[in-house]
N, C-alpha and C positions, 0 to 999 in steps of 0.2 A: 502493499500500501504507500510505497514510496511517491509515490505520483499525488495523494492527498496533502497540501498545504494547509497546515491553519496559519492564520492569517492574522494577526495584531489588534487589527480594530473588532475581532469577535473570536470568541474562541469555538464558536459551530461555525468557521465561517469556513471552507470547505473548496480547494478549487482542482480540476482534472483538465487539467489544457488538451492533453491529448483528445481528449473526446468534445473540447466545448463546452465544460457545463462550472455552476459554480453550486455554491450552497450558500444559505442566508437565513437568519433567523427574520421571519415576519415583519413588517412592519405597520402600524395601521394604514398606510398609503397605502397599502397591498389589501384593505378591504375587500373590494371589488371584484381582485383576481383571487385571492383564496375562494369568496364566494361560489365564484364560478368554477372554482376544482370541484369546490365540496358538491356541488350541484351535478357534477360529473358523476362522481363515487354517489351520493344519495340521489337520485334524480326524484325521486317519493317526497323528498323533505322539503317542507314551505323557504319559501326564498327568505322572509323575513326573520322565519325561527333562524336560518343560518346566520343571517346579519347580524342576527342579536349573538348569538354563540360567537359570533369573531370580535363583536363589540366587548361583551363582557371579557372575554380570553383580553384586549390590549386594556381594561381598563383594571385586570389582577382577577378580576374573578371567575367564576366556573371553573370546571372541571381539568380544563385544560392550561399543562404546563409549559409547553413548548411548542410551535411550530416554524417548521423549517420549510423554505423554497427551493424549489431549484431551480436556474436561470441559465441558459442557453446562453454563450457569450454576448452576444448580441442583447442582452437584457429579457429575452421573450420566456415567460412563465413556461415551465414545463412539468412543472410536477411540485407534490409537498408530502410532507408526512408528520403530522400529528401525534402530540403525545402526553399522556397524563401520567400521572401516578397513585394506582390503584394500591387498598389496602392489604389485597392478595389475588394472586390470580395460579390458574389452574397450572400446578406441575413445577411450578417457583418453592424457591425454601427461604428466599429472603420478604421483607416488606419493610417499607412500599418499595412496588413494583413497576418502571416505570414500563405503560402500556403502547403501544403504539392505538389508539383510535380510530385515525383514516390516515391512508396512502394511493398517490392518488400522480398516475404519470397520465400527461393529454393525452390523445389516443397514438395523432402522428409519430409518436416520441416510444413509444412501448417497444420495449425487443432491444434496445438500443442500451442500458445499462443505466437508465436513472431511477427508474427504482430499488436497484443495488447500490445506486452512490449516496439517494437520500437513506438507504435505509443504514449505511456506513455512518453518514452523516447523524443519526441520530442515535448508535451504539459511542460513538465520540462523546455526544451531551452526555450520555447516562454514565459512563466511564468518567467522564470528569469530574460526574456530580457524586461519584463514589458510589455506583449502583455495581450489581455484582450480574444481572440478569436483567434481561428487558421479555416482555410477553407481546403476543396479539392473537388475534382470532380471524376468523372471516367466515361464510357463510358457506355451509354444507356442498350444494352446488355451485359453489365459486372455484371450478376446477384453474381458471390461469391466478386468483390470488393466492391458492393450497402449492403451485408450482413454485410463484415466484417467494413464498414463505420457505420452503424447501432450499430453493438455490441459495437463500441471503442464511442459512445456517440453522432455521427453528426445524427445531423436531416436533411434531405432532403428537400430541397428549394424551386426548381422546376426542372423541368425536360426540356431540350430543344433542339433544332435543330440547328446546327451553320452550314450557307453558306460562300460562298466563289467565286467569281468573276473574273476570268481573264481580265484586261482590255486593247485590244488594239488600236493599235497607229492609230488614223483614227479622218482626220478633220469634226470638226462642219461642219452638212448642215448650 
């Protein structure tokens, strides 16, 4: 990984001059770009909800601890990764655990190393913060996501189906 260089302006800034990309922490001015990428990742989400979450992040509120953007050499946004700190994650022995909440690469840049580059930057952020593990998840039917995680060195811990039930107010018998 000698080609990843940390820049003194930010401990999470990395650049890959061979592939022509760089990562950096998201800034408030990135809200629209970041929201557009989040819409690509979660098309069923309400835009207002995505904007509110971005606003909360920049205000130091909400669940996200770090958001990194990846740009081409000419400054074009090509991907992002969002990290939170969870109290636990399946298969992990430490707590809290950095958790990849969102990981997205624009369609035209997929399978070109952008996702791996973002994940390495996220791992560097976690290591620099003193963490020894990082966790993530994906949908059972997201084969591309599962391959990307495997390619990045994640081990599959388990497969699960989650359930929910709405409780209606009713008197006890």
